C-alpha positions in Angstrom: 40.1 -19.2 -24.9 38.1 -21.4 -26.5 37.7 -21.2 -30.5 34.5 -19.7 -30.1 35.7 -16.8 -28.4 37.3 -15.1 -31.6 33.4 -13.9 -32.8 33.6 -10.5 -33.2 31.0 -8.1 -32.8 30.8 -6.9 -36.5 30.3 -10.6 -37.6 26.5 -12.4 -38.4 26.1 -14.0 -35.2 26.9 -12.6 -31.4 28.2 -14.6 -29.1 27.5 -13.9 -25.6 30.9 -15.7 -23.0 29.0 -16.0 -19.9 30.3 -14.4 -16.2 29.6 -14.8 -12.8 30.1 -10.7 -13.0 30.5 -7.7 -10.5 27.6 -8.2 -8.1 28.5 -11.3 -7.0 31.9 -11.4 -7.0 32.2 -7.5 -4.6 29.5 -9.1 -2.5 31.5 -12.4 -1.8 34.2 -9.6 -1.1 32.2 -7.5 0.8 30.9 -10.2 2.8 34.4 -11.2 4.3 34.8 -14.3 1.8 38.0 -15.2 0.2 38.4 -14.8 -3.4 42.3 -16.5 -3.7 40.8 -19.9 -4.4 38.2 -19.1 -7.6 41.8 -16.8 -8.6 43.9 -19.7 -8.2 41.4 -22.2 -10.4 40.9 -19.5 -12.8 44.4 -19.0 -13.3 45.2 -22.8 -13.8 42.7 -22.1 -16.6 44.2 -19.8 -18.1 46.9 -21.3 -18.4 46.0 -24.5 -19.7 44.0 -22.7 -22.2 40.8 -24.1 -20.9 39.2 -20.6 -20.1 36.6 -19.1 -21.5 36.3 -15.6 -22.1 34.1 -15.1 -19.6 36.1 -16.3 -16.9 39.0 -14.7 -17.8 37.0 -11.1 -17.3 35.9 -12.6 -13.5 39.4 -13.3 -13.2 40.5 -9.7 -14.2 38.1 -8.3 -11.8 38.8 -10.5 -8.8 42.7 -10.0 -9.2 41.4 -6.0 -9.3 39.1 -6.7 -6.2 42.3 -8.5 -4.5 44.3 -5.1 -5.0 46.1 -5.8 -7.7 44.7 -3.3 -10.7 47.4 -3.5 -13.2 47.8 -7.2 -13.4 43.5 -7.4 -13.2 43.8 -4.8 -16.5 46.3 -6.7 -18.4 44.6 -9.2 -18.2 41.3 -7.9 -19.3 42.9 -6.4 -22.0 44.2 -9.7 -23.5 40.5 -11.2 -22.8 38.9 -7.9 -24.7 40.9 -8.9 -27.9 39.2 -11.9 -28.9 36.0 -11.0 -27.6 33.7 -8.4 -26.3 30.0 -9.2 -25.5 29.1 -11.0 -22.4 26.0 -12.3 -20.4 25.9 -11.6 -16.7 23.2 -14.2 -14.6 19.4 -13.5 -15.3 17.0 -14.7 -12.7 15.3 -16.5 -15.3 15.4 -18.2 -18.6 12.6 -16.0 -20.3 13.9 -12.3 -19.5 11.2 -10.0 -19.3 13.5 -7.5 -21.0 17.3 -7.8 -23.0 19.5 -4.5 -22.1 22.4 -3.9 -23.9 25.3 -1.9 -21.7 27.9 -0.2 -23.0 31.5 -0.1 -21.2 34.8 0.8 -21.7 37.8 -1.2 -21.3 38.8 0.5 -17.7 38.9 -0.6 -14.7 36.5 -1.7 -12.3 35.5 1.6 -11.2 35.0 2.9 -14.3 31.9 1.8 -15.8 28.5 1.8 -14.2 27.9 -0.9 -12.1 24.7 -1.8 -13.5 24.5 -5.5 -12.6 23.5 -4.2 -8.9 20.6 -2.7 -10.2 19.3 -5.2 -12.5 21.2 -8.7 -10.5 17.2 -8.9 -8.8 14.9 -8.5 -11.8 13.8 -11.1 -14.2 16.2 -9.1 -16.9 18.8 -10.0 -19.2 22.1 -8.2 -18.9 24.8 -8.2 -21.9 27.8 -5.7 -21.7 29.3 -4.6 -24.5 33.1 -3.1 -24.3 33.5 -0.7 -27.0 37.3 -1.3 -28.1 38.6 -1.1 -31.5 38.1 -4.5 -32.7 34.4 -3.5 -32.4 32.1 -2.3 -35.3 28.9 -0.6 -33.8 27.9 -0.2 -37.4 27.6 -3.6 -38.0 25.0 -6.7 -36.3 24.4 -5.8 -32.9 23.5 -8.0 -30.3 19.2 -8.7 -30.1 18.2 -5.9 -27.4 15.1 -4.1 -26.3 17.1 -0.9 -24.8 20.5 0.0 -24.7 22.7 2.2 -21.8 26.1 4.2 -22.0 27.9 2.6 -19.0 31.6 4.4 -19.7 32.4 6.9 -17.6 34.2 10.6 -17.9 37.5 9.3 -17.2 40.3 9.6 -20.0 40.8 6.3 -20.8 37.0 6.2 -21.9 37.0 8.3 -24.0 37.9 6.5 -27.3 34.6 4.4 -26.1 32.7 7.8 -25.6 33.3 8.8 -29.3 32.7 6.2 -30.8 29.4 5.3 -29.3 28.4 8.8 -29.9 29.1 8.9 -34.0 26.4 6.0 -33.9 24.0 7.2 -31.8 22.0 9.5 -33.8 20.9 5.8 -35.7 21.0 3.6 -32.5 18.1 1.1 -33.6 17.0 0.8 -30.3 16.2 3.7 -27.1 20.0 4.6 -26.2 19.9 6.0 -22.4 22.7 8.0 -21.1 24.0 9.2 -24.3 27.9 10.1 -24.6 27.8 13.6 -24.7 26.0 14.1 -21.6 28.6 11.8 -19.6 31.4 13.8 -21.1 30.2 16.9 -18.6 30.4 15.1 -15.4 34.3 15.6 -15.0 35.4 17.5 -12.1 36.6 20.5 -13.8 33.4 20.5 -16.3 31.0 20.1 -13.6 31.0 23.3 -12.1 30.4 25.1 -15.2 27.3 23.2 -15.9 25.8 23.7 -12.7 27.1 27.3 -12.5 24.4 29.9 -10.8 21.7 27.7 -10.0 20.0 29.2 -6.5 20.8 28.1 -3.4 23.2 25.5 -4.9 26.7 25.4 -4.1 29.5 23.9 -6.0 33.6 25.0 -6.2 35.2 25.5 -8.9 37.8 22.6 -9.5 40.8 23.2 -11.3 42.9 21.1 -13.4 47.0 21.9 -12.4 50.1 20.3 -13.3 52.6 18.8 -11.2 55.3 21.3 -11.8 52.1 24.4 -11.1 51.6 23.0 -7.9 55.4 23.1 -6.9 55.6 26.5 -8.0 52.8 27.4 -5.5 54.3 25.5 -2.9 58.2 26.8 -3.6 58.0 30.1 -4.6 54.0 31.8 -4.7 52.8 30.5 -1.3 49.4 31.5 -3.3 47.2 30.4 -6.1 47.1 33.9 -7.6 48.6 33.1 -10.9 47.9 29.3 -11.0 43.9 29.7 -9.8 43.2 33.7 -9.2 40.3 32.3 -7.2 41.9 29.6 -5.5 43.3 30.3 -1.6 44.6 27.6 1.3 42.6 25.5 2.5 42.4 23.9 -0.6 41.3 20.3 -1.6 44.0 18.6 -3.9 43.1 14.7 -5.3 45.3 13.2 -8.0 43.1 13.1 -11.8 41.7 10.4 -12.6 41.5 9.3 -9.0 38.5 7.3 -7.8 37.5 6.4 -4.2 39.5 9.2 -1.9 42.7 7.7 -2.9 45.1 10.9 -2.8 42.6 12.9 -1.6 43.9 15.6 0.9 43.0 19.1 2.5 45.6 21.0 1.7 46.1 24.3 4.3 49.8 26.1 3.2 51.9 26.0 0.7 54.6 23.8 3.4 51.9 21.1 3.6 51.6 21.5 -0.6 55.0 20.3 -0.7 54.9 17.4 1.7 52.1 15.9 -0.3 53.7 16.8 -3.8 56.8 14.5 -2.2 54.7 11.5 -1.7 52.5 11.7 -4.9 53.6 10.7 -8.8 51.2 12.2 -10.8 51.5 14.6 -13.4 47.8 16.5 -12.8 46.0 17.2 -10.0 42.2 18.2 -9.3 42.3 21.6 -7.0 39.1 23.6 -5.6 38.8 25.3 -2.6 37.7 23.4 1.0 34.1 24.3 2.1 34.0 23.5 5.7 30.5 21.2 5.9 30.3 20.5 9.2 27.0 20.8 11.3 26.5 22.4 14.9 27.3 18.9 16.5 31.2 19.5 14.7 29.8 15.8 12.6 30.1 15.6 9.0 27.1 14.4 6.8 27.7 13.5 3.3 24.5 12.2 0.4 24.7 10.2 -2.1 21.4 11.1 -4.0 20.3 8.7 -6.8 18.4 10.1 -10.0 16.4 7.8 -11.9 14.6 9.5 -15.2 15.0 13.2 -13.3 13.6 11.9 -9.8 15.7 11.8 -6.4 16.1 9.0 -4.7 17.9 8.7 -1.2 20.7 6.1 -1.7 22.9 6.6 1.7 24.1 9.0 4.0 27.4 9.1 5.8 27.9 10.8 9.3 31.4 11.3 10.9 34.0 13.6 12.5 35.9 13.4 9.0 35.9 16.2 6.3 37.1 13.4 4.0 33.6 10.7 4.6 32.6 7.6 2.5 30.3 5.2 3.8 33.3 2.9 4.3 34.9 5.3 6.9 32.1 6.9 8.2 31.1 3.6 11.2 27.7 3.3 9.7 27.4 -0.1 11.2 29.1 0.6 14.6 26.8 3.5 15.6 22.8 2.4 16.6 23.0 6.6 16.5 23.9 7.2 13.0 21.8 4.3 11.3 18.9 6.1 13.0 19.7 9.3 11.7 20.2 7.7 8.1 17.0 5.7 8.1 15.4 8.7 9.0 16.6 10.9 5.9 15.6 8.1 4.1 11.8 7.9 5.2 11.5 11.5 5.0 13.1 12.2 2.0 10.2 13.6 -0.2 9.4 15.9 2.9 12.6 16.9 4.2 16.1 17.2 2.5 14.2 16.1 -1.0 11.7 18.9 -0.5 14.2 21.6 1.0 16.1 21.1 -2.0 13.9 20.6 -4.5 13.8 23.2 -6.8 18.1 22.6 -7.2 17.6 19.1 -7.3 15.1 19.6 -10.2 17.6 22.0 -11.8 20.8 19.7 -11.6 18.9 16.9 -13.0 17.3 19.1 -16.1 20.9 20.7 -16.9 22.5 17.5 -16.8 20.5 15.4 -18.8 20.9 12.3 -18.0 18.6 9.0 -17.6 20.4 7.7 -14.3 23.2 9.4 -12.2 24.1 10.3 -8.7 25.1 12.6 -6.7 27.1 13.0 -3.4 26.4 16.0 -1.6 26.3 17.9 1.7 24.3 20.8 3.2 26.2 24.0 3.9 25.9 25.9 7.1 23.9 28.1 5.5 21.5 25.4 4.3 22.5 25.2 0.5 23.1 22.5 -1.1 26.6 21.3 -1.9 27.9 18.9 -4.4 31.0 17.3 -4.5 30.3 15.3 -7.6 28.3 13.6 -10.0 28.9 10.6 -11.9 27.2 7.6 -13.7 29.3 5.2 -12.1 29.0 5.3 -8.4 28.2 1.8 -6.6 24.3 1.7 -5.7 24.0 -1.8 -3.8 22.1 -4.1 -1.3 25.4 -5.7 0.3 25.1 -4.4 3.9 23.7 -6.4 6.4 19.8 -6.8 6.8 20.2 -7.2 10.5 22.3 -4.3 10.8 20.4 -2.2 8.3 16.8 -3.8 8.2 16.1 0.2 6.6 18.3 -0.6 3.6 16.5 -3.6 1.6 13.5 -1.2 0.9 15.0 1.5 0.2 17.2 -0.6 -2.7 14.1 -2.0 -3.6 12.8 1.4 -4.3 15.9 2.4 -6.5 15.6 -0.7 -8.4 12.2 -0.5 -9.2 12.6 2.5 -10.5 15.3 2.0 -12.8 13.2 -0.8 -14.1 10.7 1.1 -14.6 12.5 3.9 -16.6 14.0 1.2 -19.1 10.2 -0.4 -19.7 8.5 3.1 -20.5 11.5 3.3 -22.7 10.8 0.7 -24.2 7.0 1.3 -24.3 7.7 4.5 -25.4 9.9 3.1 -28.5 7.6 0.8 -29.7 4.5 3.6 -29.4 6.7 5.6 -31.7 7.1 2.6 -34.1 3.2 1.1 -34.4 
């Protein structure tokens, strides 16, 4: 790394290391581009000592995008030992707003991918990784508004605690306070949202590997481990993302087979809810909340219950895309109106400035929530020729996010006047 990368945030001058960032690299990968030549170029610069800090962090991301999470995290760890502040590309040399995002040293899926939300705007985005070398009580990078983008995962807890300790005296508006983010973990979310009318959210239990083995080998029931559970259940490793290790387990024998193929120590377990529609298809929705207001993000339709957008075959079905387009176009008078009260209560209880929920509708018409988090990918990467209705909808989300930031800044200036 170059010598200037040793500047620390606690010093009198903060040096932002420029980088390509998630939005551009992920878009390249999403479009089928080959990241390997850039990976080799950055590795060569790292090896001969000419790599800048931003290039090192980009290399970490590229390696993760290519499927090697552990090596990517190792590279990131080395970079963050000497440099923690980064600047992402801005559409103009004279930004209308300066945003400071507070991140944790974790994998690429555990910080809010805020770049997607701000990439097309005239906003300067700086990302500060809150590690043990960062003193938030010292001089901070000059900014108009800050937002916490670390998630509720275990490896973000130290960063969230560090931010939380200084949050009451933060000099500028601070969005998504850490204490609110900590309530999003699957085993806590049910307690936050339980009792809302016309909303269903199955309780999620943290069960050790030995506890599940006990069920599979001796009990054949969850009575002792989790009294309100019964087969079928949904099981996933604690801390997993993107459906890794997710399975529907119908009986004790299936649970034993599942454990035989997994090595994790703890699991999330919840009851299975059949949310299929009358036509046998499953419909799963992602809703974005910006300043308390819900906005449609996407709708996935498939014959399988374990559905997310990339496995639903949306690009292969004009009928599915038409239904998604209709969902978006009629959200305010359709889905959003049907569940207006429940959605409003969710926003109020979680108290976050920005978050998403993945949800569905039960057979009785209630809102069924699977998860809520602040790190879901909300993007405009889909091919416009195939999804012509997506860019206007994503523009609506991005505009709402920017408007929220500007309102917070304006309100802070009014109070200070």
